N, C-alpha and C positions, 0 to 999 in steps of 0.2 A: 503494498500499500503507498500508497505515495503520503507527505506531510498534511496534503486540503483534507485526503480522505481520513487522515490519524485526529487531524484536528477535530474536523465535521463530527465523529465519531464518541471525544471526547466533549465537546462542546467547547473550545481553547482556541485561541488561535493560532500557527502556525507557527509566528512567536513565538511563546508559550511550552513549546514545545524546542525551538529553538534555543532557549534556554535553557529548559532542559537538561538536555545533552551539554551546552557549554558549560553551567556550574558545575556539571557531574549527579545532578540526581535520576539521569541513567547513564546506561552503557551509552558509548557513540553507539549510533545506529550505523549499520554498511550503508551504500550509495553504490548507486552505477553506475557507469562509465564512465558515465557523461557526468558526475557528481551527484542525482539528484537522489536524496533521504530515499532508504527500502526498507520503509517496519516491515518486520517478523512477526510470529505471533509472541516470540521471547518478549519482544519489542514494546507489544501492545500489552503483554501484561505489568513487564516493567512504568509503564505508563499510567496504567490503571491501578497501581501499588500505591506505585507516587500523590497519584490525587486521590486516590481515596484518604490515604495519613496524612497529605495536608489539612483538606476536606475536615478530617478529625483534629485539627490545628496542632499536629508537629512539626517543630522546628525546621527547619533548612538546613542548618548545621548536623541537627541527626541525622538527615534522608543520607547528608552526602553522605557522610562518616560510614555512615549505612552501603550505599551504594561503593564506596571505598575499597573495604572489608570485603564486600562480596568480588568484586571485581580481582583481589589477590587469592583467591582460593577459601576451599575447606579450612583450612589451619586459622583461619578469621569464626567459623561457626560461632562458641561462646561469648566472642566481641560482641558480633550480632544480634545473638539472643540477648546480653545484655542491654542490648539498643533500647531493645525493641521492648523488652517489661520494662527500664526506666521510662521509659515511655507512655506504656499502660497506667501506670503507675501514679504518672501525672494528668491523663484521662478518667482514672475512679478520680484522682481530686479533686479537677474540673466536675463530675456527675457531684460529687455529692455537696460541694459549692454549688452549684443553678437547683440542683434540689434541696437545698437550704430556702434559696432567690424566689422556689416555686413555691412552696408551704407559705413565706411570708407574705407572697404576691393569692392564694387564697384566702387566708386569715384579713388580709386588708379589703377583700372582693366581701366577703361573708361580710365585714366591719360593713360595709355597704348597704346592702342585702337586708339587714338586722333593720339600720335608718331608711333607706327606703319604705320595709314596711311599715315602720312607728308612724311615719309619713303619710305610707297610703291612710292608714286605718285614720289618725289622727285628723286627715279630707273627709272620711269614709262619716264622723259624725259630724261632720259639720253641717 
């Protein structure tokens, strides 16, 4: 697949894919003899992984480190696993913070519901 097709598949600009490759978020993509990027399934899998991780809020730095280690080979498996585990812990902490915010919002909404019900009752008695 060419860069436009892949960009359309993921809803990103071709410049985003070139950026991902340039900074090392994804491994270098093979090119045709004329120099056009030729995305294979492995490349698409990388883009899907990186896009998912970025959408979840993982840092570019952690993902570059992960990709760099992956390209170094299997002797980096433990280091890659640690990066993912550390990032998972950060996501769990974020989820806890979001849950607290949601509970507070629910409490506030319920407070307004109670006030509205009181006002409606008051209006009905007039």
